Every structure is written in structure tokens, then in C-alpha cells.
C-alpha positions as CSV (number, residue, x, y, z in Angstrom):
1,M,-66.0,80.9,-37.0
2,S,-65.2,82.5,-33.7
3,Q,-62.2,80.9,-31.7
4,S,-64.5,81.5,-28.5
5,R,-66.7,78.5,-29.5
6,H,-63.9,75.9,-29.4
7,V,-63.2,76.6,-25.6
8,P,-64.9,73.9,-23.7
9,V,-65.8,75.2,-20.4
10,M,-64.0,74.0,-17.3
11,L,-62.1,71.5,-19.4
12,Q,-59.2,70.4,-17.0
13,R,-61.4,70.3,-13.8
14,C,-64.1,67.9,-15.8
15,L,-61.1,65.4,-17.0
16,D,-59.8,65.4,-13.5
17,L,-63.1,64.5,-11.9
18,L,-63.6,61.9,-14.3
19,A,-59.9,60.5,-14.3
20,P,-59.9,57.8,-11.6
21,A,-63.0,56.3,-13.5
22,L,-61.6,56.6,-16.9
23,E,-58.1,55.3,-16.6
24,R,-59.4,51.8,-16.4
25,P,-58.7,49.5,-19.2
26,G,-62.2,49.4,-21.7
27,A,-63.8,52.5,-19.7
28,V,-66.5,53.5,-21.5
29,V,-67.6,57.3,-21.1
30,V,-70.6,59.2,-22.6
31,D,-70.6,62.7,-23.5
32,C,-74.4,63.4,-23.3
33,T,-74.1,66.8,-24.9
34,L,-71.6,66.4,-27.7
35,G,-72.1,69.6,-29.1
36,L,-68.8,70.4,-31.2
37,G,-67.0,67.6,-29.5
38,G,-64.5,69.8,-27.4
39,H,-64.8,68.1,-24.6
40,S,-65.2,64.6,-26.2
41,E,-61.8,65.3,-27.9
42,A,-60.2,66.0,-24.8
43,L,-61.5,62.8,-23.1
44,L,-60.7,60.7,-25.8
45,T,-56.9,62.2,-26.1
46,R,-56.2,61.9,-22.5
47,F,-58.0,58.4,-21.6
48,P,-56.1,56.2,-24.6
49,E,-57.5,53.2,-23.3
50,A,-61.3,54.7,-23.0
51,R,-64.6,54.4,-25.8
52,L,-66.5,57.1,-25.9
53,I,-70.7,57.6,-26.8
54,G,-71.9,61.0,-27.7
55,L,-75.1,62.3,-28.0
56,D,-76.8,65.2,-29.5
57,R,-80.2,66.1,-30.5
58,D,-78.7,68.5,-32.9
59,K,-77.7,66.7,-36.4
60,E,-75.4,69.8,-37.6
61,A,-73.9,69.4,-34.1
62,L,-73.4,65.6,-34.9
63,R,-72.0,66.3,-38.4
64,L,-69.3,68.6,-37.3
65,S,-68.2,66.8,-34.0
66,G,-67.9,63.7,-36.4
67,E,-65.1,65.4,-38.7
68,R,-63.4,66.7,-35.2
69,L,-63.7,63.0,-33.6
70,A,-62.8,60.8,-37.2
71,P,-59.4,60.5,-36.0
72,F,-60.2,58.5,-33.4
73,G,-61.8,55.8,-35.4
74,E,-64.1,53.1,-33.8
75,R,-63.3,54.6,-30.4
76,A,-66.1,57.2,-30.8
77,T,-69.6,56.3,-31.1
78,L,-72.1,59.3,-32.2
79,V,-75.8,59.2,-31.7
80,H,-78.6,61.5,-32.5
81,A,-80.4,61.3,-29.4
82,V,-81.6,63.5,-26.6
83,Y,-79.8,62.9,-23.3
84,D,-82.7,61.5,-21.5
85,E,-82.9,58.8,-24.2
86,L,-79.5,57.6,-22.8
87,P,-80.9,54.0,-21.4
88,D,-82.1,53.2,-24.8
89,V,-79.0,54.2,-26.5
90,L,-76.8,51.8,-24.3
91,R,-79.4,49.1,-24.4
92,R,-78.9,49.4,-28.4
93,L,-75.2,49.3,-28.2
94,G,-75.3,46.3,-25.8
95,I,-73.5,48.1,-22.9
96,A,-74.7,47.3,-19.5
97,R,-72.8,49.9,-17.5
98,V,-70.3,52.8,-18.4
99,Q,-67.8,54.2,-16.2
100,G,-68.0,58.1,-17.2
101,V,-70.6,60.5,-18.0
102,L,-70.6,64.1,-18.7
103,F,-72.9,66.8,-19.0
104,D,-72.2,70.1,-20.4
105,L,-75.7,71.7,-20.4
106,G,-75.1,75.1,-21.8
107,V,-76.5,76.1,-25.1
108,S,-73.9,74.8,-27.7
109,S,-71.7,77.7,-28.8
110,M,-72.4,76.8,-32.2
111,Q,-76.2,77.5,-31.9
112,L,-75.6,80.8,-30.2
113,D,-73.0,81.7,-33.4
114,E,-75.2,80.6,-36.1
115,A,-77.8,83.6,-36.5
116,D,-80.3,82.0,-38.1
117,R,-81.2,79.8,-35.2
118,G,-82.6,82.3,-33.1
119,F,-80.9,81.4,-29.7
120,A,-79.0,84.9,-29.2
121,Y,-80.6,87.7,-28.5
122,A,-77.8,89.8,-29.6
123,Q,-78.6,89.5,-33.6
124,D,-82.0,89.6,-35.4
125,A,-82.7,86.0,-36.5
126,P,-85.8,83.7,-37.1
127,L,-87.4,82.7,-33.5
128,D,-86.8,79.1,-33.7
129,M,-84.7,78.0,-30.7
130,R,-85.0,74.2,-31.6
131,M,-81.9,72.2,-30.7
132,D,-83.2,69.8,-32.9
133,Q,-84.7,71.6,-36.1
134,T,-86.6,68.2,-37.3
135,T,-89.3,68.3,-34.5
136,G,-91.3,70.3,-32.1
137,V,-92.8,74.4,-31.8
138,S,-90.5,77.0,-32.2
139,A,-90.1,79.7,-30.0
140,A,-92.5,81.9,-32.4
141,E,-95.2,79.3,-32.1
142,V,-95.0,79.5,-28.2
143,L,-95.3,83.3,-28.6
144,N,-97.9,83.4,-30.9
145,T,-100.1,80.5,-29.8
146,Y,-99.7,80.2,-25.8
147,P,-102.3,81.6,-23.6
148,A,-100.9,84.6,-21.4
149,G,-101.0,82.7,-18.4
150,E,-99.2,79.9,-19.6
151,L,-96.4,82.4,-21.0
152,V,-96.2,84.1,-17.6
153,R,-95.6,80.6,-16.0
154,I,-92.8,79.9,-18.3
155,L,-91.4,83.6,-17.8
156,R,-91.5,82.9,-14.3
157,A,-90.4,79.4,-14.0
158,Y,-87.9,79.1,-16.5
159,G,-86.6,82.5,-16.7
160,E,-87.0,83.8,-13.3
161,E,-88.5,86.9,-14.6
162,K,-89.8,89.3,-12.1
163,Q,-91.5,91.3,-14.9
164,A,-93.3,88.4,-16.6
165,K,-96.9,90.0,-16.3
166,R,-95.5,93.0,-17.7
167,I,-93.9,91.5,-21.0
168,V,-96.7,89.1,-21.5
169,A,-99.1,91.5,-21.4
170,A,-96.9,93.6,-24.4
171,I,-96.7,90.4,-26.1
172,V,-100.2,89.3,-26.5
173,R,-101.0,93.0,-27.4
174,E,-98.5,93.0,-29.9
175,R,-99.0,89.4,-31.5
176,E,-102.6,90.5,-32.0
177,K,-101.2,92.8,-34.9
178,E,-98.8,90.8,-36.1
179,P,-97.6,87.5,-35.0
180,F,-93.8,87.4,-34.0
181,S,-91.2,85.8,-36.3
182,N,-88.0,87.6,-35.5
183,S,-85.9,88.1,-32.1
184,A,-85.0,91.9,-32.9
185,R,-88.9,92.7,-32.6
186,L,-89.1,90.8,-29.3
187,V,-86.2,92.3,-27.6
188,E,-87.4,95.8,-28.4
189,L,-90.8,95.0,-27.1
190,I,-89.2,93.3,-23.9
191,R,-86.9,96.8,-23.4
192,D,-89.9,99.0,-23.5
193,A,-92.1,96.8,-21.5
194,L,-89.7,97.0,-18.6
195,P,-89.6,99.8,-16.1
196,Q,-86.4,101.8,-16.0
197,A,-85.0,99.8,-12.8
198,A,-85.4,96.5,-14.2
199,K,-83.1,97.6,-17.2
200,R,-80.5,98.7,-15.0
201,T,-79.4,95.1,-13.6
202,G,-78.5,91.8,-14.8
203,G,-77.3,92.4,-18.4
204,N,-79.6,92.2,-21.2
205,P,-83.4,92.8,-20.6
206,A,-84.1,90.0,-22.9
207,K,-81.9,87.6,-21.6
208,R,-84.1,85.9,-19.2
209,T,-87.2,85.7,-21.4
210,F,-84.8,84.2,-24.1
211,Q,-83.8,81.3,-21.6
212,A,-87.4,81.0,-20.6
213,L,-88.4,80.4,-24.3
214,R,-85.5,78.1,-24.8
215,I,-86.1,75.8,-22.0
216,E,-89.8,75.8,-23.3
217,V,-89.1,74.9,-26.6
218,N,-86.7,71.9,-25.9
219,G,-88.4,70.7,-22.7
220,E,-84.9,71.2,-21.1
221,L,-85.9,71.0,-17.5
222,S,-88.3,68.0,-18.1
223,V,-85.5,66.4,-20.1
224,L,-83.0,67.1,-17.4
225,E,-85.2,65.5,-14.9
226,R,-85.2,62.2,-16.4
227,A,-81.7,62.2,-17.7
228,I,-79.7,62.8,-14.6
229,P,-81.3,59.7,-12.7
230,A,-80.9,57.8,-15.6
231,A,-77.3,58.5,-16.0
232,V,-76.8,57.6,-12.3
233,Q,-78.3,54.3,-12.9
234,A,-76.1,53.7,-16.2
235,I,-73.1,54.2,-13.8
236,D,-70.9,51.2,-12.6
237,V,-69.6,51.2,-9.0
238,G,-66.7,53.2,-8.9
239,G,-67.9,55.1,-12.1
240,R,-68.0,59.1,-12.0
241,I,-70.5,61.8,-13.4
242,A,-69.8,65.5,-14.1
243,V,-72.2,68.2,-14.7
244,L,-71.8,71.7,-15.9
245,S,-74.9,73.9,-15.5
246,Y,-75.4,77.6,-16.3
247,Q,-78.7,78.6,-14.5
248,S,-79.9,78.0,-11.3
249,L,-82.8,76.0,-12.4
250,E,-80.5,73.3,-13.8
251,D,-78.1,73.4,-11.1
252,R,-80.7,72.7,-8.5
253,L,-82.0,69.7,-10.0
254,V,-78.5,68.4,-10.2
255,K,-77.8,69.3,-6.7
256,Q,-81.0,67.5,-5.5
257,V,-80.5,63.9,-7.7
258,F,-76.9,64.3,-6.1
259,A,-77.9,65.0,-2.5
260,A,-80.6,62.1,-2.5
261,G,-77.9,59.8,-3.8
262,A,-75.7,60.5,-1.1
263,A,-78.0,60.5,1.7
264,S,-78.9,57.2,3.7
265,T,-82.5,56.5,3.2
266,A,-82.7,54.5,6.4
267,P,-85.7,55.2,8.9
268,P,-84.5,57.1,11.9
269,G,-82.9,55.6,15.0
270,L,-81.5,52.3,13.4
271,P,-78.2,51.4,15.8
272,V,-76.8,50.0,12.6
273,V,-77.6,51.1,9.1
274,P,-78.3,48.0,6.7
275,E,-76.5,47.9,3.4
276,R,-79.8,48.3,1.7
277,Y,-80.2,51.9,3.0
278,Q,-76.8,53.4,2.8
279,P,-75.9,56.2,0.2
280,R,-75.5,55.0,-3.3
281,L,-73.2,58.4,-4.2
282,K,-70.5,60.3,-2.8
283,L,-70.2,63.8,-3.5
284,L,-66.8,65.0,-5.3
285,T,-67.4,68.8,-5.2
286,R,-68.3,70.7,-2.0
287,G,-71.5,72.5,-3.5
288,A,-71.0,73.8,-7.2
289,E,-67.5,74.5,-8.1
290,L,-67.0,78.1,-10.4
291,P,-64.9,78.5,-13.0
292,T,-61.7,80.7,-12.1
293,E,-61.4,84.4,-12.9
294,E,-58.7,83.3,-15.6
295,E,-60.8,81.1,-17.0
296,I,-63.7,83.7,-17.4
297,A,-61.3,86.3,-19.0
298,E,-60.2,83.8,-21.5
299,N,-63.8,82.5,-22.0
300,R,-66.9,84.5,-21.1
301,R,-69.5,81.8,-21.7
302,A,-67.7,80.1,-18.8
303,A,-69.0,83.0,-16.2
304,P,-72.3,81.5,-14.9
305,A,-70.9,77.7,-15.0
306,R,-71.5,75.6,-12.0
307,L,-69.7,72.1,-11.8
308,R,-70.8,68.9,-9.6
309,G,-69.5,65.9,-9.8
310,A,-70.3,62.3,-7.9
311,E,-69.2,58.9,-7.6
312,R,-71.3,56.1,-7.5
313,I,-70.2,53.6,-4.6
314,R,-72.8,51.0,-4.2
315,E,-75.3,49.2,-6.2
316,E,-78.9,50.1,-6.0
317,A,-80.8,48.7,-3.0
318,E,-82.6,45.1,-4.4
């Protein structure tokens, strides 16, 4: 196990953002992306009165974080669930409202480090990429069966890949000879498909395609579109939410939900804004906060992170 996987990104800042809500006795905090339990362990340690609910769709992550959080006993409840299932999980546990919610949307470092999961383009592995390996289609199935037009759409929308057409043309040509099964062949194909200029910018040329496949396989953006509003709904007045995202599509989505909650919904021109039109959220970060240079030096996985936070200041309008 590499040590880098145990460094939760922007940990101190996340704890500080959530602190005013979690220092209250009986506070409940939800870690929607439990992973290896680094953020959860820190939350339970810093807020000794708080109870934690941890969600993850990856059974192996739940097993490992369960061992890590065992010393906290009943204060930690771990649930096998995708984070857009938060309302159902809270209902089952009989919890009406929570005081804190944390999302860390990066691929768990465990998944990147376990070669056989196929998330990383730096090593050869089966093209799987499912966060929950008990369900859904793998990345190989997407590559081998999706129509060319659909693959182009995915690479453009989820990978922001300008060379999507070239890459997909090469994928379609190659899959007819032999279906894709491993990541190394795909990485090589992308390298060969790109013009020289495109290879010189932005790190590994396969990065954007792998991101796009991962998002498609796990339905990440559609899950997030449901999950962030659901989390805001679950927070009590005075409760707080912190979200770490690692790519512009996720960050944009979080920004939109927070901005909508922090805006007045009153028709223009009202001399006094009635309570029901007042903002529900107060933004806690100016734009997105970035990791410090020191943190990036210690943990390279922190480099693309963007942190946004918000506080619930009113109930929903009736």
C-alpha cells in the first residue's frame, strides 16, 4: 500500500468549513464518498460528539474503511450505497436531517492503486472502471458496443476531448479486428491517433478518454446531479456541506446548485422580498478554493482539487 493513498485532500480546510455545524452535540455528518475512510476518521476524531454515516458503492472500500473506523464503534454507520441514494439511507436510519455533508469526488486512491480495476492509464489492466463491481457495464463493454456517434459524444462531454472523432475512428477500426479488454492497448491507440501538437499538452494523452469512460461507466454526472440537491435538502438550518471536485464538469454542477440556492427567487421589482423567496444557502467559499502549493507537493493527487462549501440558512419555501 502506498503511503500517498492515505492523505485525504484539503483535509484541514474541509474540517474547518464543517466545524461550526459539527461542534453541536448530537450532530450527524454524512461522508458521501467514504473511500478508505481518511476524511471520516478525521471527522470522528475532531468532533467527538458527532455521529458519522459513510456511504460507498465499492464493497472493498467499505471493508477496508470499516477496519479503520472500528475503534469509533457505534459512532460510525457504513452503508453500501451510491451517494444519490442519500435520502433513502437517511429514511432507513430514521434520521430526518443532518448537520454536515462531505463529498470527495475524486476516484478513490485505492481504485487507482489496485491495478486490476482498470482506472489508471499508467499501468496495463482489464478495462473495468466500475466503482461497484457487482453491477453495470464495464469500460470494455462501452468501447466494444457503443455506436461511434455515442462514443464521440461521451469523449467530448465527459472528457472535454477535442480529438474525440479521431480517437473514436481508431477505436471503431480496432474493435472490429479484436474487442478491447485491457488498458495498455487503448492508451497506445490514443497515442497513435493524436496529432503531434495534441500530445505535447496536458499530461498523458489518454487521461481525458479514461475520465470520460469512468464517468459513463459509473453514471457519475447524472448521479451527482441528483446527489448534490438531495444533500442540500437533507441539511438542517445551520448545517453545512463541503464538496471537493477534480474536474470542471463536476465543479460546474456543484457551483450551479450552490448558486441557485444562494440566490433570491423573487420576481424583479418587489420593494420587500417575502421570506419564501429568500436564499436558502449562504456560500462559504469565494468561488472554488484550491489546494496550497505545499499540499500539492506532498500529495500530487490534490493538484486538480476544487473545494466549495455552503451553509443552509433557511428552510425550503412552503
